[in-house]
KENU-331813 format. One record per atom (N, C-alpha, C, O): residue number from 1; residue in one letter; atom name; y, x, z. Coordinates in steps of 0.2 Angstrom, whole numbers. Example, Ala and Ser with C-alpha at 12.3 -4.5 7.8 and 13.67 -1.06 7.14 Angstrom:
2
> 1:A:N:-28:66:39;
> 1:A:CA:-22:62:39;
> 1:A:C:-16:66:39;
> 1:A:O:-17:71:42;
> 2:S:N:-11:64:35;
> 2:S:CA:-5:68:36;
> 2:S:C:0:64:39;
> 2:S:O:6:67:40;
END
This chain:
175
> 1:M:N:151:209:39;
> 1:M:CA:151:203:35;
> 1:M:C:158:201:39;
> 1:M:O:158:201:45;
> 2:D:N:163:200:35;
> 2:D:CA:170:195:38;
> 2:D:C:170:189:41;
> 2:D:O:170:185:37;
> 3:P:N:170:187:48;
> 3:P:CA:169:182:51;
> 3:P:C:173:175:49;
> 3:P:O:173:169:51;
> 4:K:N:179:177:44;
> 4:K:CA:184:172:42;
> 4:K:C:182:172:35;
> 4:K:O:185:168:31;
> 5:R:N:177:175:33;
> 5:R:CA:174:172:25;
> 5:R:C:168:169:26;
> 5:R:O:166:165:22;
> 6:T:N:166:168:30;
> 6:T:CA:160:164:33;
> 6:T:C:162:158:34;
> 6:T:O:161:154:30;
> 7:H:N:166:157:39;
> 7:H:CA:170:151:40;
> 7:H:C:172:146:34;
> 7:H:O:171:140:34;
> 8:K:N:175:151:29;
> 8:K:CA:178:147:23;
> 8:K:C:172:144:20;
> 8:K:O:174:139:17;
> 9:N:N:166:146:20;
> 9:N:CA:159:144:16;
> 9:N:C:156:138:20;
> 9:N:O:152:135:17;
> 10:I:N:159:138:25;
> 10:I:CA:155:131:28;
> 10:I:C:154:124:27;
> 10:I:O:149:121:28;
> 11:P:N:163:123:23;
> 11:P:CA:165:117:22;
> 11:P:C:160:117:15;
> 11:P:O:157:112:14;
> 12:T:N:160:121:10;
> 12:T:CA:160:122:5;
> 12:T:C:150:118:6;
> 12:T:O:148:113:3;
> 13:V:N:146:122:9;
> 13:V:CA:140:121:9;
> 13:V:C:138:114:12;
> 13:V:O:133:111:10;
> 14:L:N:143:111:18;
> 14:L:CA:143:105:20;
> 14:L:C:143:100:15;
> 14:L:O:140:95:16;
> 15:L:N:148:100:10;
> 15:L:CA:151:96:4;
> 15:L:C:144:97:0;
> 15:L:O:141:91:-1;
> 16:A:N:142:102:-2;
> 16:A:CA:136:101:-8;
> 16:A:C:131:98:-5;
> 16:A:O:127:96:-9;
> 17:A:N:129:99:3;
> 17:A:CA:124:96:6;
> 17:A:C:125:88:5;
> 17:A:O:120:84:4;
> 18:A:N:130:85:6;
> 18:A:CA:133:78:8;
> 18:A:C:131:76:0;
> 18:A:O:126:73:-1;
> 19:F:N:135:79:-7;
> 19:F:CA:132:78:-13;
> 19:F:C:125:77:-15;
> 19:F:O:123:72:-18;
> 20:A:N:122:82:-12;
> 20:A:CA:113:80:-15;
> 20:A:C:111:76:-10;
> 20:A:O:105:75:-11;
> 21:F:N:113:73:-5;
> 21:F:CA:108:68:0;
> 21:F:C:111:64:-4;
> 21:F:O:107:61:-8;
> 22:A:N:120:61:-6;
> 22:A:CA:119:54:-8;
> 22:A:C:116:53:-15;
> 22:A:O:113:48:-16;
> 23:A:N:116:59:-18;
> 23:A:CA:112:59:-25;
> 23:A:C:105:58:-24;
> 23:A:O:101:53:-27;
> 24:A:N:102:62:-19;
> 24:A:CA:94:58:-19;
> 24:A:C:93:50:-15;
> 24:A:O:89:45:-16;
> 25:A:N:98:48:-11;
> 25:A:CA:97:42:-9;
> 25:A:C:98:36:-15;
> 25:A:O:95:31:-15;
> 26:Q:N:104:38:-19;
> 26:Q:CA:104:33:-26;
> 26:Q:C:100:35:-30;
> 26:Q:O:100:31:-35;
> 27:A:N:95:39:-31;
> 27:A:CA:89:41:-37;
> 27:A:C:81:37:-32;
> 27:A:O:75:37:-33;
> 28:S:N:83:34:-27;
> 28:S:CA:76:32:-24;
> 28:S:C:77:25:-23;
> 28:S:O:81:23:-19;
> 29:P:N:73:21:-28;
> 29:P:CA:74:12:-27;
> 29:P:C:72:13:-18;
> 29:P:O:69:16:-14;
> 30:P:N:76:5:-19;
> 30:P:CA:76:4:-13;
> 30:P:C:70:0:-9;
> 30:P:O:68:-5:-12;
> 31:E:N:67:2:-2;
> 31:E:CA:63:-1:0;
> 31:E:C:60:-7:-2;
> 31:E:O:54:-7:-4;
> 32:S:N:63:-11:-1;
> 32:S:CA:61:-18:-3;
> 32:S:C:58:-19:-9;
> 32:S:O:52:-21:-9;
> 33:A:N:62:-16:-14;
> 33:A:CA:58:-17:-22;
> 33:A:C:51:-14:-22;
> 33:A:O:46:-17:-23;
> 34:L:N:52:-5:-19;
> 34:L:CA:47:-3:-18;
> 34:L:C:39:-8:-15;
> 34:L:O:35:-10:-18;
> 35:S:N:41:-8:-9;
> 35:S:CA:37:-12:-7;
> 35:S:C:34:-18:-9;
> 35:S:O:29:-21:-6;
> 36:T:N:37:-21:-14;
> 36:T:CA:37:-30:-17;
> 36:T:C:32:-26:-22;
> 36:T:O:26:-29:-23;
> 37:G:N:34:-19:-24;
> 37:G:CA:28:-17:-30;
> 37:G:C:22:-16:-27;
> 37:G:O:17:-19:-28;
> 38:V:N:23:-13:-23;
> 38:V:CA:15:-10:-19;
> 38:V:C:12:-18:-16;
> 38:V:O:6:-17:-15;
> 39:R:N:14:-22:-14;
> 39:R:CA:9:-29:-12;
> 39:R:C:7:-32:-19;
> 39:R:O:2:-34:-20;
> 40:A:N:11:-33:-23;
> 40:A:CA:10:-36:-29;
> 40:A:C:4:-31:-35;
> 40:A:O:2:-32:-40;
> 41:L:N:2:-26:-32;
> 41:L:CA:-3:-22:-35;
> 41:L:C:-9:-24:-35;
> 41:L:O:-13:-24:-30;
> 42:R:N:-11:-25:-43;
> 42:R:CA:-18:-28:-42;
> 42:R:C:-22:-22:-46;
> 42:R:O:-20:-21:-52;
> 43:I:N:-28:-19:-43;
> 43:I:CA:-32:-16:-43;
> 43:I:C:-40:-19:-48;
> 43:I:O:-43:-23:-46;
> 44:P:N:-41:-17:-54;
> 44:P:CA:-45:-23:-56;
> 44:P:C:-54:-20:-55;
> 44:P:O:-55:-14:-54;
> 45:F:N:-56:-23:-55;
> 45:F:CA:-64:-23:-53;
> 45:F:C:-67:-20:-62;
> 45:F:O:-64:-23:-67;
> 46:V:N:-71:-16:-63;
> 46:V:CA:-72:-12:-68;
> 46:V:C:-80:-14:-69;
> 46:V:O:-84:-12:-65;
> 47:E:N:-81:-16:-73;
> 47:E:CA:-88:-18:-75;
> 47:E:C:-94:-12:-75;
> 47:E:O:-92:-7:-78;
> 48:N:N:-99:-12:-72;
> 48:N:CA:-104:-7:-74;
> 48:N:C:-108:-7:-79;
> 48:N:O:-112:-12:-79;
> 49:R:N:-108:-2:-82;
> 49:R:CA:-113:-5:-89;
> 49:R:C:-117:4:-88;
> 49:R:O:-117:7:-93;
> 50:G:N:-118:6:-80;
> 50:G:CA:-125:10:-81;
> 50:G:C:-119:16:-78;
> 50:G:O:-122:22:-78;
> 51:Q:N:-112:17:-76;
> 51:Q:CA:-110:23:-75;
> 51:Q:C:-112:24:-68;
> 51:Q:O:-109:28:-64;
> 52:T:N:-116:19:-65;
> 52:T:CA:-115:20:-57;
> 52:T:C:-121:15:-55;
> 52:T:O:-124:12:-59;
> 53:D:N:-123:15:-50;
> 53:D:CA:-129:13:-47;
> 53:D:C:-133:7:-51;
> 53:D:O:-130:3:-55;
> 54:P:N:-136:7:-50;
> 54:P:CA:-138:-2:-56;
> 54:P:C:-139:-7:-51;
> 54:P:O:-140:-13:-54;
> 55:R:N:-138:-7:-45;
> 55:R:CA:-138:-13:-42;
> 55:R:C:-131:-15:-41;
> 55:R:O:-131:-20:-37;
> 56:V:N:-126:-12:-42;
> 56:V:CA:-117:-13:-45;
> 56:V:C:-115:-18:-49;
> 56:V:O:-116:-16:-55;
> 57:G:N:-113:-25:-49;
> 57:G:CA:-111:-27:-54;
> 57:G:C:-105:-24:-56;
> 57:G:O:-104:-22:-61;
> 58:F:N:-100:-24:-51;
> 58:F:CA:-91:-23:-53;
> 58:F:C:-89:-18:-46;
> 58:F:O:-90:-18:-40;
> 59:Y:N:-85:-14:-49;
> 59:Y:CA:-80:-9:-42;
> 59:Y:C:-75:-8:-43;
> 59:Y:O:-73:-8:-49;
> 60:A:N:-72:-7:-37;
> 60:A:CA:-64:-5:-40;
> 60:A:C:-63:2:-35;
> 60:A:O:-65:3:-29;
> 61:T:N:-59:6:-40;
> 61:T:CA:-60:14:-35;
> 61:T:C:-52:14:-32;
> 61:T:O:-47:12:-36;
> 62:T:N:-51:15:-25;
> 62:T:CA:-46:14:-22;
> 62:T:C:-45:20:-20;
> 62:T:O:-49:24:-22;
> 63:F:N:-40:23:-17;
> 63:F:CA:-37:26:-11;
> 63:F:C:-41:28:-4;
> 63:F:O:-42:33:0;
> 64:G:N:-44:21:-3;
> 64:G:CA:-44:19:4;
> 64:G:C:-52:17:4;
> 64:G:O:-54:15:10;
> 65:G:N:-56:17:0;
> 65:G:CA:-62:17:-1;
> 65:G:C:-66:13:-9;
> 65:G:O:-63:15:-14;
> 66:T:N:-70:11:-9;
> 66:T:CA:-73:9:-13;
> 66:T:C:-78:1:-13;
> 66:T:O:-84:0:-13;
> 67:P:N:-73:-4:-15;
> 67:P:CA:-77:-11:-14;
> 67:P:C:-82:-11:-21;
> 67:P:O:-79:-10:-27;
> 68:F:N:-89:-13:-21;
> 68:F:CA:-92:-15:-26;
> 68:F:C:-97:-22:-24;
> 68:F:O:-98:-25:-18;
> 69:V:N:-98:-25:-30;
> 69:V:CA:-98:-32:-30;
> 69:V:C:-107:-32:-34;
> 69:V:O:-108:-33:-39;
> 70:T:N:-111:-30:-29;
> 70:T:CA:-118:-30:-32;
> 70:T:C:-119:-36:-36;
> 70:T:O:-116:-41:-36;
> 71:R:N:-126:-35:-41;
> 71:R:CA:-126:-40:-47;
> 71:R:C:-130:-47:-42;
> 71:R:O:-130:-52:-44;
> 72:K:N:-131:-46:-36;
> 72:K:CA:-134:-53:-31;
> 72:K:C:-126:-55:-26;
> 72:K:O:-126:-59:-21;
> 73:G:N:-122:-52:-29;
> 73:G:CA:-116:-55:-26;
> 73:G:C:-114:-54:-20;
> 73:G:O:-110:-58:-17;
> 74:V:N:-117:-48:-15;
> 74:V:CA:-114:-46:-10;
> 74:V:C:-110:-41:-11;
> 74:V:O:-111:-36:-14;
> 75:L:N:-104:-42:-5;
> 75:L:CA:-96:-36:-8;
> 75:L:C:-98:-31:-1;
> 75:L:O:-100:-33:4;
> 76:V:N:-97:-23:-5;
> 76:V:CA:-100:-20:-1;
> 76:V:C:-92:-13:0;
> 76:V:O:-89:-10:-4;
> 77:H:N:-91:-14:5;
> 77:H:CA:-84:-9:6;
> 77:H:C:-87:-2:7;
> 77:H:O:-91:-1:12;
> 78:A:N:-86:2:5;
> 78:A:CA:-87:10:6;
> 78:A:C:-81:13:7;
> 78:A:O:-78:14:3;
> 79:I:N:-79:15:15;
> 79:I:CA:-74:16:17;
> 79:I:C:-76:26:17;
> 79:I:O:-82:28:18;
> 80:P:N:-71:28:16;
> 80:P:CA:-73:36:17;
> 80:P:C:-70:38:23;
> 80:P:O:-64:37:25;
> 81:G:N:-75:43:25;
> 81:G:CA:-74:46:32;
> 81:G:C:-66:50:33;
> 81:G:O:-63:51:28;
> 82:V:N:-66:52:38;
> 82:V:CA:-60:58:38;
> 82:V:C:-59:62:35;
> 82:V:O:-64:66:37;
> 83:S:N:-56:67:30;
> 83:S:CA:-57:73:27;
> 83:S:C:-60:73:22;
> 83:S:O:-61:79:19;
> 84:G:N:-62:66:20;
> 84:G:CA:-67:65:14;
> 84:G:C:-73:67:17;
> 84:G:O:-78:68:13;
> 85:D:N:-75:67:24;
> 85:D:CA:-83:68:27;
> 85:D:C:-86:62:25;
> 85:D:O:-84:56:27;
> 86:P:N:-91:63:21;
> 86:P:CA:-95:57:20;
> 86:P:C:-99:56:26;
> 86:P:O:-98:50:28;
> 87:A:N:-102:58:29;
> 87:A:CA:-106:57:36;
> 87:A:C:-103:54:40;
> 87:A:O:-105:50:44;
> 88:R:N:-96:55:40;
> 88:R:CA:-92:49:43;
> 88:R:C:-88:44:41;
> 88:R:O:-82:42:43;
> 89:G:N:-93:42:36;
> 89:G:CA:-87:37:34;
> 89:G:C:-92:29:36;
> 89:G:O:-97:29:40;
> 90:L:N:-89:24:33;
> 90:L:CA:-91:18:36;
> 90:L:C:-93:12:30;
> 90:L:O:-90:12:24;
> 91:V:N:-98:7:30;
> 91:V:CA:-100:3:25;
> 91:V:C:-102:-3:27;
> 91:V:O:-107:-4:30;
> 92:I:N:-97:-9:25;
> 92:I:CA:-101:-16:29;
> 92:I:C:-102:-20:22;
> 92:I:O:-100:-18:17;
> 93:R:N:-104:-23:22;
> 93:R:CA:-107:-27:18;
> 93:R:C:-108:-34:21;
> 93:R:O:-111:-35:26;
> 94:E:N:-103:-39:15;
> 94:E:CA:-102:-45:16;
> 94:E:C:-108:-48:11;
> 94:E:O:-109:-46:5;
> 95:S:N:-111:-53:14;
> 95:S:CA:-115:-57:11;
> 95:S:C:-117:-66:14;
> 95:S:O:-116:-68:19;
> 96:F:N:-121:-69:10;
> 96:F:CA:-122:-79:12;
> 96:F:C:-127:-79:13;
> 96:F:O:-131:-77:9;
> 97:Q:N:-129:-81:20;
> 97:Q:CA:-134:-84:21;
> 97:Q:C:-135:-92:21;
> 97:Q:O:-130:-95:23;
> 98:P:N:-140:-95:20;
> 98:P:CA:-147:-91:18;
> 98:P:C:-145:-86:11;
> 98:P:O:-140:-87:7;
> 99:D:N:-150:-82:10;
> 99:D:CA:-149:-79:4;
> 99:D:C:-147:-83:-2;
> 99:D:O:-152:-85:-5;
> 100:T:N:-141:-84:-5;
> 100:T:CA:-141:-88:-8;
> 100:T:C:-140:-85:-15;
> 100:T:O:-136:-80:-16;
> 101:P:N:-145:-87:-21;
> 101:P:CA:-144:-82:-27;
> 101:P:C:-138:-84:-32;
> 101:P:O:-137:-89:-35;
> 102:L:N:-134:-79:-32;
> 102:L:CA:-126:-77:-35;
> 102:L:C:-127:-74:-41;
> 102:L:O:-132:-70:-41;
> 103:N:N:-123:-74:-46;
> 103:N:CA:-123:-73:-52;
> 103:N:C:-116:-70:-55;
> 103:N:O:-113:-72:-60;
> 104:P:N:-112:-64:-50;
> 104:P:CA:-106:-63:-51;
> 104:P:C:-104:-61:-59;
> 104:P:O:-107:-56:-61;
> 105:K:N:-98:-64:-62;
> 105:K:CA:-96:-64:-68;
> 105:K:C:-90:-61:-67;
> 105:K:O:-88:-62:-61;
> 106:G:N:-85:-57:-72;
> 106:G:CA:-79:-55:-71;
> 106:G:C:-76:-59:-74;
> 106:G:O:-77:-61:-80;
> 107:K:N:-70:-62:-71;
> 107:K:CA:-66:-68:-73;
> 107:K:C:-58:-64:-74;
> 107:K:O:-56:-58:-72;
> 108:G:N:-53:-68:-78;
> 108:G:CA:-48:-64:-78;
> 108:G:C:-47:-56:-82;
> 108:G:O:-47:-51:-78;
> 109:P:N:-47:-56:-86;
> 109:P:CA:-50:-51:-89;
> 109:P:C:-42:-46:-89;
> 109:P:O:-37:-49:-90;
> 110:S:N:-43:-39:-87;
> 110:S:CA:-37:-37:-85;
> 110:S:C:-35:-32:-90;
> 110:S:O:-40:-29:-92;
> 111:L:N:-28:-31:-94;
> 111:L:CA:-28:-25:-99;
> 111:L:C:-29:-20:-98;
> 111:L:O:-28:-16:-102;
> 112:S:N:-31:-18:-93;
> 112:S:CA:-33:-11:-90;
> 112:S:C:-39:-10:-96;
> 112:S:O:-41:-15:-99;
> 113:R:N:-42:-4:-98;
> 113:R:CA:-50:-2:-99;
> 113:R:C:-51:5:-96;
> 113:R:O:-47:9:-95;
> 114:V:N:-58:5:-96;
> 114:V:CA:-59:14:-92;
> 114:V:C:-64:17:-97;
> 114:V:O:-68:14:-101;
> 115:N:N:-63:23:-96;
> 115:N:CA:-69:27:-101;
> 115:N:C:-70:29:-95;
> 115:N:O:-67:29:-90;
> 116:F:N:-77:33:-96;
> 116:F:CA:-81:36:-90;
> 116:F:C:-84:40:-94;
> 116:F:O:-86:38:-99;
> 117:I:N:-84:47:-92;
> 117:I:CA:-87:52:-96;
> 117:I:C:-91:56:-92;
> 117:I:O:-89:57:-87;
> 118:K:N:-97:57:-93;
> 118:K:CA:-101:62:-88;
> 118:K:C:-101:68:-89;
> 118:K:O:-99:70:-95;
> 119:G:N:-104:74:-85;
> 119:G:CA:-105:79:-89;
> 119:G:C:-110:80:-92;
> 119:G:O:-113:75:-93;
> 120:R:N:-112:87:-96;
> 120:R:CA:-116:87:-100;
> 120:R:C:-124:86:-99;
> 120:R:O:-129:85:-103;
> 121:H:N:-125:88:-93;
> 121:H:CA:-131:86:-92;
> 121:H:C:-133:78:-90;
> 121:H:O:-139:76:-88;
> 122:G:N:-127:73:-90;
> 122:G:CA:-127:68:-85;
> 122:G:C:-128:60:-91;
> 122:G:O:-132:63:-96;
> 123:R:N:-127:56:-93;
> 123:R:CA:-127:52:-94;
> 123:R:C:-122:52:-100;
> 123:R:O:-117:55:-99;
> 124:P:N:-124:47:-108;
> 124:P:CA:-118:50:-112;
> 124:P:C:-111:45:-111;
> 124:P:O:-111:39:-108;
> 125:E:N:-106:48:-112;
> 125:E:CA:-100:43:-112;
> 125:E:C:-98:35:-113;
> 125:E:O:-100:31:-118;
> 126:L:N:-95:33:-109;
> 126:L:CA:-94:26:-110;
> 126:L:C:-88:25:-110;
> 126:L:O:-84:27:-105;
> 127:T:N:-86:21:-115;
> 127:T:CA:-80:21:-119;
> 127:T:C:-79:14:-117;
> 127:T:O:-84:10:-117;
> 128:D:N:-70:12:-117;
> 128:D:CA:-67:6:-116;
> 128:D:C:-73:1:-113;
> 128:D:O:-76:-4:-116;
> 129:L:N:-74:2:-105;
> 129:L:CA:-76:-3:-101;
> 129:L:C:-70:-10:-99;
> 129:L:O:-64:-9:-100;
> 130:H:N:-73:-14:-97;
> 130:H:CA:-70:-21:-96;
> 130:H:C:-69:-20:-89;
> 130:H:O:-73:-17:-85;
> 131:T:N:-62:-22:-87;
> 131:T:CA:-59:-24:-81;
> 131:T:C:-57:-31:-82;
> 131:T:O:-56:-34:-87;
> 132:Y:N:-59:-31:-73;
> 132:Y:CA:-57:-40:-71;
> 132:Y:C:-53:-39:-66;
> 132:Y:O:-53:-35:-61;
> 133:N:N:-47:-44:-69;
> 133:N:CA:-43:-46:-60;
> 133:N:C:-48:-49:-55;
> 133:N:O:-47:-50:-49;
> 134:E:N:-53:-52:-57;
> 134:E:CA:-57:-57:-50;
> 134:E:C:-64:-56:-54;
> 134:E:O:-66:-54:-60;
> 135:V:N:-68:-57:-49;
> 135:V:CA:-77:-56:-50;
> 135:V:C:-78:-64:-47;
> 135:V:O:-76:-65:-41;
> 136:D:N:-82:-68:-51;
> 136:D:CA:-82:-74:-48;
> 136:D:C:-90:-76:-48;
> 136:D:O:-93:-77:-53;
> 137:L:N:-93:-76:-40;
> 137:L:CA:-97:-78:-38;
> 137:L:C:-100:-83:-41;
> 137:L:O:-106:-83:-41;
> 138:G:N:-97:-88:-42;
> 138:G:CA:-101:-95:-45;
> 138:G:C:-100:-100:-38;
> 138:G:O:-96:-100:-33;
> 139:E:N:-107:-105:-39;
> 139:E:CA:-107:-110:-34;
> 139:E:C:-111:-107:-27;
> 139:E:O:-116:-105:-28;
> 140:I:N:-107:-108:-22;
> 140:I:CA:-112:-108:-16;
> 140:I:C:-111:-113:-11;
> 140:I:O:-106:-115:-9;
> 141:R:N:-119:-116:-10;
> 141:R:CA:-121:-122:-7;
> 141:R:C:-118:-128:-10;
> 141:R:O:-116:-132:-7;
> 142:G:N:-118:-128:-17;
> 142:G:CA:-116:-134:-21;
> 142:G:C:-110:-135:-22;
> 142:G:O:-108:-137:-27;
> 143:T:N:-105:-134:-17;
> 143:T:CA:-98:-136:-17;
> 143:T:C:-94:-130:-19;
> 143:T:O:-89:-129:-23;
> 144:L:N:-96:-125:-14;
> 144:L:CA:-89:-121:-14;
> 144:L:C:-90:-114:-20;
> 144:L:O:-94:-110:-21;
> 145:I:N:-83:-114:-23;
> 145:I:CA:-84:-108:-29;
> 145:I:C:-81:-103:-25;
> 145:I:O:-76:-105:-22;
> 146:L:N:-83:-95:-25;
> 146:L:CA:-78:-90:-22;
> 146:L:C:-78:-85:-25;
> 146:L:O:-82:-81:-24;
> 147:T:N:-73:-83:-29;
> 147:T:CA:-68:-78:-32;
> 147:T:C:-67:-71:-26;
> 147:T:O:-63:-72:-21;
> 148:W:N:-70:-65:-27;
> 148:W:CA:-66:-59:-24;
> 148:W:C:-61:-58:-28;
> 148:W:O:-61:-60:-34;
> 149:I:N:-56:-55:-27;
> 149:I:CA:-48:-51:-29;
> 149:I:C:-47:-45:-25;
> 149:I:O:-49:-45:-19;
> 150:F:N:-46:-41:-28;
> 150:F:CA:-43:-33:-25;
> 150:F:C:-35:-33:-26;
> 150:F:O:-32:-32:-31;
> 151:A:N:-31:-36:-20;
> 151:A:CA:-26:-35:-20;
> 151:A:C:-22:-34:-13;
> 151:A:O:-25:-36:-8;
> 152:K:N:-16:-32:-12;
> 152:K:CA:-13:-29:-6;
> 152:K:C:-17:-25:-2;
> 152:K:O:-18:-26:4;
> 153:K:N:-19:-23:-6;
> 153:K:CA:-24:-16:0;
> 153:K:C:-30:-20:2;
> 153:K:O:-33:-16:5;
> 154:A:N:-32:-25:1;
> 154:A:CA:-39:-29:3;
> 154:A:C:-43:-33:-3;
> 154:A:O:-41:-33:-9;
> 155:I:N:-47:-35:1;
> 155:I:CA:-52:-41:-5;
> 155:I:C:-50:-46:-2;
> 155:I:O:-50:-47:4;
> 156:A:N:-48:-50:-6;
> 156:A:CA:-46:-57:-3;
> 156:A:C:-53:-63:-7;
> 156:A:O:-55:-62:-13;
> 157:A:N:-56:-68:-2;
> 157:A:CA:-57:-70:-5;
> 157:A:C:-56:-79:-7;
> 157:A:O:-56:-84:-3;
> 158:R:N:-56:-81:-13;
> 158:R:CA:-52:-89:-14;
> 158:R:C:-58:-91:-15;
> 158:R:O:-63:-88:-18;
> 159:G:N:-58:-98:-11;
> 159:G:CA:-58:-102:-9;
> 159:G:C:-66:-103:-6;
> 159:G:O:-71:-106:-9;
> 160:L:N:-66:-99:1;
> 160:L:CA:-70:-100:5;
> 160:L:C:-66:-103:13;
> 160:L:O:-61:-100:15;
> 161:P:N:-68:-108:15;
> 161:P:CA:-67:-112:18;
> 161:P:C:-67:-109:27;
> 161:P:O:-72:-106:29;
> 162:R:N:-62:-108:31;
> 162:R:CA:-61:-105:38;
> 162:R:C:-62:-108:41;
> 162:R:O:-60:-114:40;
> 163:P:N:-67:-109:47;
> 163:P:CA:-71:-104:46;
> 163:P:C:-78:-106:41;
> 163:P:O:-80:-112:40;
> 164:A:N:-81:-100:38;
> 164:A:CA:-86:-97:36;
> 164:A:C:-93:-97:38;
> 164:A:O:-96:-91:39;
> 165:P:N:-96:-104:40;
> 165:P:CA:-103:-103:46;
> 165:P:C:-109:-97:42;
> 165:P:O:-113:-94:44;
> 166:F:N:-107:-98:34;
> 166:F:CA:-114:-95:31;
> 166:F:C:-112:-87:28;
> 166:F:O:-116:-84:25;
> 167:L:N:-107:-86:29;
> 167:L:CA:-103:-80:29;
> 167:L:C:-106:-74:34;
> 167:L:O:-104:-74:40;
> 168:Q:N:-111:-70:33;
> 168:Q:CA:-113:-63:36;
> 168:Q:C:-112:-57:33;
> 168:Q:O:-113:-54:28;
> 169:V:N:-108:-54:41;
> 169:V:CA:-105:-46:38;
> 169:V:C:-108:-42:42;
> 169:V:O:-109:-43:48;
> 170:G:N:-110:-38:40;
> 170:G:CA:-113:-32:43;
> 170:G:C:-110:-25:42;
> 170:G:O:-105:-25:38;
> 171:G:N:-112:-20:44;
> 171:G:CA:-110:-13:44;
> 171:G:C:-115:-7:44;
> 171:G:O:-121:-8:43;
> 172:E:N:-113:0:45;
> 172:E:CA:-116:5:45;
> 172:E:C:-113:10:44;
> 172:E:O:-110:10:38;
> 173:G:N:-113:15:48;
> 173:G:CA:-109:22:47;
> 173:G:C:-105:25:56;
> 173:G:O:-106:23:61;
> 174:S:N:-101:30:55;
> 174:S:CA:-101:32:62;
> 174:S:C:-94:35:60;
> 174:S:O:-92:36:54;
> 175:T:N:-91:37:66;
> 175:T:CA:-82:37:66;
> 175:T:C:-81:44:69;
> 175:T:O:-75:46:70;
END
């Protein structure tokens, strides 16, 4: 191969690479807009109508685990293990002491709807399941109204005073 011919192709290759890089940079949104969109992302809670454990009232399926709100108002974070190994996962439970009877209700209906279809040997399909932006637990100790909201990669409690002496947190699992 002629060395002069090879050297003539180098500027062409470099110019093509520069144009490709510039086009890719313009095609992707600015990082600030992307991170703002992710921070504003809300994942709705799905109402349980028989598609999961009967103790579960509401749940939100995410990449980082599944938070459940039980019918008794306990918040359970099920965090998967490394490489999806359930034996290495973690479960965190948040409940109120003394055992305050709570009645969770969906609040702020989301625009999303969920369809749940089980295999041929499972339960019948469930369609148009309601989803909610918040789960309202009601009054705790006569004055506090607590609402769970799933947003910004975390569960937030609205109405919870700091510190919350009657909030009990426990967990199990291995890492």
